[in-house]
N, C-alpha and C positions, 0 to 999 in steps of 0.2 A: 958501800956498806952492805949491799946484797951479797957480795962475794963473801964478806966476813960472816954473815949470817949462815950462808951455805956451808962455809968451812966448819962453823961451830956445830951445825946440825949433823954433818957427816961424821965429825969427830965424836959426837955424843951417841951416834947409832951404830958405828961400824963394829963395835965390840960384839954386840949380840947378833948382828948380821954374819960376821965372820964366823962366830961360834956356831951358828946354825949350818953354815956351809961346811965347816969341818966335820960336825956330826953327820951331816948328809953324806959326805964322801966316805966317812968311815963305815957307815952301814951299807953303803953301795959296794964298797970294796968287800966287806964281809960276804954280802949277798953274791957277789962275782965269784969269790973263792969257793963258797959252798956250792954254787951252781957247777963249777968246773969239777969239784970233788964228786958231786952227784953224777956227772956225765961219766966219770971214770968208775964209779961204783953205783950203777942205776938201781940195784936192788937193796941198798942199804936203807933200812927204815928210819934209823936215826937221822941220817943225812937228809931224807925226804922231808921230815918234820922240821928240822932246823933250817934247811933251805927256804921252805915255805914261810917260816916265821921271819927269816931275814928279809925276804922280799916284801912281806907285809909291813915290817918295820920301816923299810926304805919308802914304801908308799906313804906311811903315815908321816914320816919326817918331811917328805916332799910337800905333802899338804900343809904341814905345819910351817914350813918355810914360806909358803905363799900367803898363809892366813896371818901368821904372827906380825909380819911387816905392816899389813893393813891395820891390825888392832893396835899395834904400838904406835903407829902414826896418829890415830885418833886419840889415844891416851896422852901422847906427848903434847898434842895441840890443846887438849883440855887442860892439862897440867901447866904448860908453859905460857899459854895466852890467856886462859879464862879463869884460872884459879889463883892461888897465892903468888906463884911466880910471875903472873901477869902484871903485877904492880911494877916489877923490875923490868920486864920486857917492854912495857909501854913507856917507860922513861928513857929507853935508848933513843939516841938521836937518829932514828930511822923512820921512814914513812910506813904506814899501816900496811900498804900493798906489799912492801918488801917483806914484812913479817909473814904475810900470807903466802907469798910466792916461794919463800924459803921453806915453808911448811908443806908446799905442794911439790916442789921439785925433788926434794930429798927422798920422800918415800916413793915417788914415781921412778926415780932412777934405781933405787933399790929393788922395786918391783920388777922392773925390766931385767935387771941383773939376776933376780930370783929365777925368772923364767929361763934364762940362759943357763944358770947353774943346774936347775932341775933337769933341763935337756941334757946337759953334759953327764949328770949323774946316771940318767937312764941309758945314755950311750955307753957309759962305762959298764953298767951292769949287764946289758945285752951284747956288749963287745961289738958295737956297730955305730961308729961316729956319723954315719951317713943316714940315719933314720929320718932326719928332717927332709932329705930329698925323696925318700920313699913315701913319706906322707904327702909331699907335694905332688908326686906322681899319682897317688891315690885320688887326690882331689882333682887333678887334671883329667883323669879318666872318667870322673863323674861329671865332666863338662865345665869345669871351672878353668879359665885361662890364667896365665900368670898375673896379668893385669888385675883380674877379679880377686886373686888371692892377695895381692898387694893392697887392693881397696879394702878387703876384709880386715887385714892386719892393721891398716891405718884407722879404720873405724873402731877397732877394739882399743887401739892405743889412746884415741881421743876419749873413748868411753871410760877408760881407766881414770884419766885425769878428771873428767866430769864427775866420776863417782867420789873421788877425794873431795872435790869442790862442793858436792852436795852434802857430804857428811860434815865438812867444816861449817857450812851455812847452817845446818841443823843445830850444831853445837852453839853457834853464834846466836841464833834465835832463842834457844833454850836458856842461854846465860844472860839474855837480856831481860829475862823475867825476874821478878823479885824473889820468888821461891820455887821449889820443885824443879830446879834447873835441868837436871838430868832427865826427869820425866818429861818435861816440856821439849827437851831435845829429841827424845824418842818420838813424841807425838808429832813433832815438826817433820821428822823423817818419814813417818807413815803418811802424813798429808801430802808431802812433796812427791813421794814414791807414787801415790795413787794419781796425782796430777800428771806425772810422767807416763803412767800406764794409759791414762785417758788420751794424752797427746799421741801416744804410739798407736792406739786403736783408731783415732781419727786419721792419722797419717795412712795407715793401711786401708782404711775405708775409702779414702779419697783415691789412692792408687787403684784400688780394685774397682771403684765406680767408673773411673775413666777408661778402664781397660777390661770391662766385664766380658765382652764377646771374645776377646783374645784369651783371657784366662779360662773361659769355658772350653774353648777349643783345645787348649793345652791340657786341661784336666781330663778331657775325653780321650785325648791321645796319650795320656799318662806320661808326659815328658817333663823334664825339669824346665821351668821358665827362665832360661838363661837370659833371654832378651830383656827381662824386667829386673834382673839383678842390680844393674847400675842405677836404676830409678829407686829401688827400695834401699840399697846401701847408701846411695848418694843422698837421699832425703834424711836417712837415719844420721849420716855424718854431719849434715848441715844443722839438723835440730840439736845434736849433741854439742856442737861447737857453740851454737846460740845459748843453749842452757848453761854451758860452762862459763861463758862470759857473764850471763845474768847472775849466776850463783856468785861468782867472785865480785861482781860489782856490788851486790847487796852486802856481802861479807865485809868488803872494805868500808862501806858506808857505816855498817853496824859497829865495827872495830873503832871508827872514828867517833861515832855519835851515840850509840845505843848500848854499849857494853856495860854490864853490871857485874863487876869483879866480886868473887867471895872474899 
């Protein structure tokens, strides 16, 4: 049943996702054509203005592609699971964790694809498909090894999943209340966000406290603390995984026991 749920989710969301991709590539192509025209006519004032506007529009659309997917995922979860459509969804012969997982995987996959599409649109506009390797070279020159870059990407990937899980949990908490559900969802987000920040501060304090002398020497030498990268990123990754598991366990429990549908 999970496969069927995922098929339904992707079918319901691919239209606006593909629509955004088409718009993105259209504005990127326009920016490319205008840039080439401006290179051929560098003194043309009209081309300077239109090229700048086209590049600005491309940036706006790229940001929109990344943001809209996240917003739509939250709104779909609220509509499909917690509001009127929830009565139908919760009568399906599926387990609650399957409903939750389908709502997590679909926007997660779209978000990863968004990043790839945005990268390709930038590469198209600047006429250099190898911009990723250039960025990697810049990071390497700053003292980051390939393994550290992979670790950073992995931490960001887990953090993305944790973010979706946290937002869904906040909605579940808010909609377990008898009234002011959206307001309580927002309050839940603020509280959980602050708790996360406190945990992050405690984590950094512990790492700093146990390595105070080394950090002091590094600060005086004004060098990047590469040797502590793995400690910081590793602990952040572990905490993110733990929080993701906790968020989803509580969400499944609330979907089973505490849900208060409108």
